[in-house]
N, C-alpha and C positions, 0 to 999 in steps of 0.2 A: 504494500500500500504506500502510495506517495505521501510524504510528509505534508501536513496542512500548515501553510504559513499563517501569520497574523493577517486578518482581513479587516479593512475599514468598512463601515456601514453608513450609507447615506439614506436619510429618510426625508423626502420632499414633503413638506407639510405647510406650504404657504397659501394653499387654496382656501376659498371661503365656502365651498359646498353649497352653491345656490340651489341645486336640485333637492336638497334636503328640506328647504323651506323652514329652517330652524333659526333660533335666535343667536346662534354662535356657530363657528365652523364645525364640521362634522367630527373632526379629530378630538374635539373637546366635549362631545356629547357623552352622557353617562352610559356605560355598558357593564353590567354585572358588578357594580360597586366602584368601578374605576372609569376614567375617561378612555375613549377609543385609543388615543395615543399611548396611554399607559399600558393598556392591554397589549398593544402591538410591541412595545419595547420590552414588556415582560417576556414575550415569546422569543424575541431576538436575543435577549441577554441570557437565555438558557443555552445558547450555542457557544462553547468555549472559544472557537476560532475567531468570533466577532469581538474585537477588543477595543475598538474606538468608534464612537457614533457621532455622526455629523447631521444635525437636525436643521433643515432649512425652513425657516419660519418667516412670516410676514414681518417686516421691520417694526410695525406698530402692534404686534400681537400682544394683547394684554393678559392672555390666559396662561401661557406657559410659566411665567414667573410665580404663579400661585400654586404650581404643582411641586411635589417633592422631587420630581425629576430635575428641576431647575438647579439643584445643588449637587447633582450627580457628576462627579469628576470625569466620568467616562463619556459624558455627552457634551459636545461642543455645539453651541447655537451659532447659526450664521443667517444672514439675510437671504431669503428666497428671491427668485426672479419673477418676471412676468408670466412665464410658463414653466411647466414641470422641468423641461430640458434645461432651462436657464438656472433653475434652483439646483439641479444635479451638478451642472457645470461649476456653479459658484462653490460647491463643496469640493469638487474634484481638484480645483486649482489650489486648494488649501491642504490637500493630502500629499504627504511625502510618498511618492511611488516606490522609493527604495525600502522604506520601513513597512509600507503596505502595498505589495505588488499586485494585490487583488482587491477589488472593491465590490461590495454587495449593495444593491439598491432595492429598497422595499417601500411600498406604499404605506403611508401612515394609516390609511383606512382599510388595511387588510389585517385585522387583529386576531384572526383565528387560523393563521397559517400554522401548519404543524411543524414542530421542531424537527421531527424525523425527515420531513420534506426538505427543510433548509439544509440539514446535514447531507441528505442525498444529493442535492444540487451541488454543494461544495465538493463532496467526494468525487462526483462524476466529472465536474469541470476540471478540478486539479489533476485527476487521473488522465483525462483526455488532453490536458494542456490547452484548452480553449474555453472561451466563455459560453454561458448558456442561461436558459431561463426555465422556471417551472411552468408547466403547461399541461393541458389535458386534451385528448382527442375530441373533436366535435362529435356528438352523438345524435343530435337532432337533424331533421331535414332542414336544409338551409335555402332560404329564398332571397333573391335580389329584387328590390322594388323598382318600379318604373320611374323614370325621370320625367315622363310626360304626364302621367296620371298619378296623383298623390295617393299613397297607401294602397297601391295595387301591385300584384306580383308581375314582374317582368319575366323571370325565369327561375327554375330550381337550380341551385348550385351543387355540384358534386362535392360531397363532404369528405371524400377520400383525401387524405393528406392535409386536412384542415385541423388546426389546433386552436384552443383558447389559450391566449398568452396571459400569464399571471406574473406576479412578483413573489419572491425575490428574483432578481436577475444579477448574475455574477460575471464580471469581466476583468481582464487585466487593467489595472488602473490607468496606465499611460495610454494604452490603446483606446480606451473608452473616452478619456479626456480629449485626445486628439480628434477622434471621430466626431464627438459632439461639437467641438470648436469649429471644425471645418464645415460640418453640415449646417450649423446655425449661421455661419458666416455667408453661406451660399443660399440662405433662405429655405432650406429643406424642412418640410414638416416632420418633426420628430415626435412620435407618440409614446415611445418607450425607449429604453437604452438599446434594446436589440435592434430597433429600426435604424439607429445611428450606425451600429456596427454593420448591419446589412448594407446600408448605403455606402459604407467604406469598403465593401467587398470582403468583409471578415466573417468567418464561420460563427454560427450560433447553434449551440447544442440544445436540443429539446429534451428536458428531463421530466418525465411524467410524475406529477404530483396528485393531490386530491382535489376534487371539485368543491369541497367545502371551504376552500381558501377564497372566500368571497370578498369583493370590495364593497364597502358601504358607500352607496351612492344615493339611494332613495330611502324614505322613511321606513319602508317595510324591511329593508336590509338589516336594520338595527335589531329588530326582533329575531330575525333568522340568525344573526351573529350571536345573539344571546343564547339561543337554543344550542348552537354548535359549541359555544364555550361551556355551557352547562353539561354537555354530553361529550366533551372532548376526550381524545385518547392521548 
């Protein structure tokens, strides 16, 4: 087994979560006695290889200083950017790629990711010597909507070889930093770290995780996340 190096972790959490229609950003909503952000970090901090955490927050975020996390010496707060990719890049330029040759990026709003899945991703990527993401194969029939007539089906899409992309996503620190910098400089739409690596022509490993690694986006997701946490393995 290949030795696992120290890994830096980036958590972009500068969004406001408009689709939640809540009175505060979704990462600060209560979930089983803690905030969503605290639940997420609780999972991540159970993985020994993850040794330094970079939390990208809105510059005027008034909520984080009220949490016990604010005094955690393993967590470094930094300003997030206009988009997720900007927040991640802001963190990457502060990370010493020699001390942390690999970086893991995880959504603040995925609080029920399994520790075993994180460790599987790390082991798989380090063993393969290339970056990768947690994902699950698409199970449902996939439809593409019409651009001419709103909310009507244009065609059925073959689901073979289609995957749902999740986080965490793990990549060599310097390669991800350079890919993000170059893609953003050229105005490329970057939806996750893997898309920057794909744009740069670099390989991305698919590591099958569990479908309960949901992202809290809408109000009903909070109840589902609570169910998963209460019945977590």
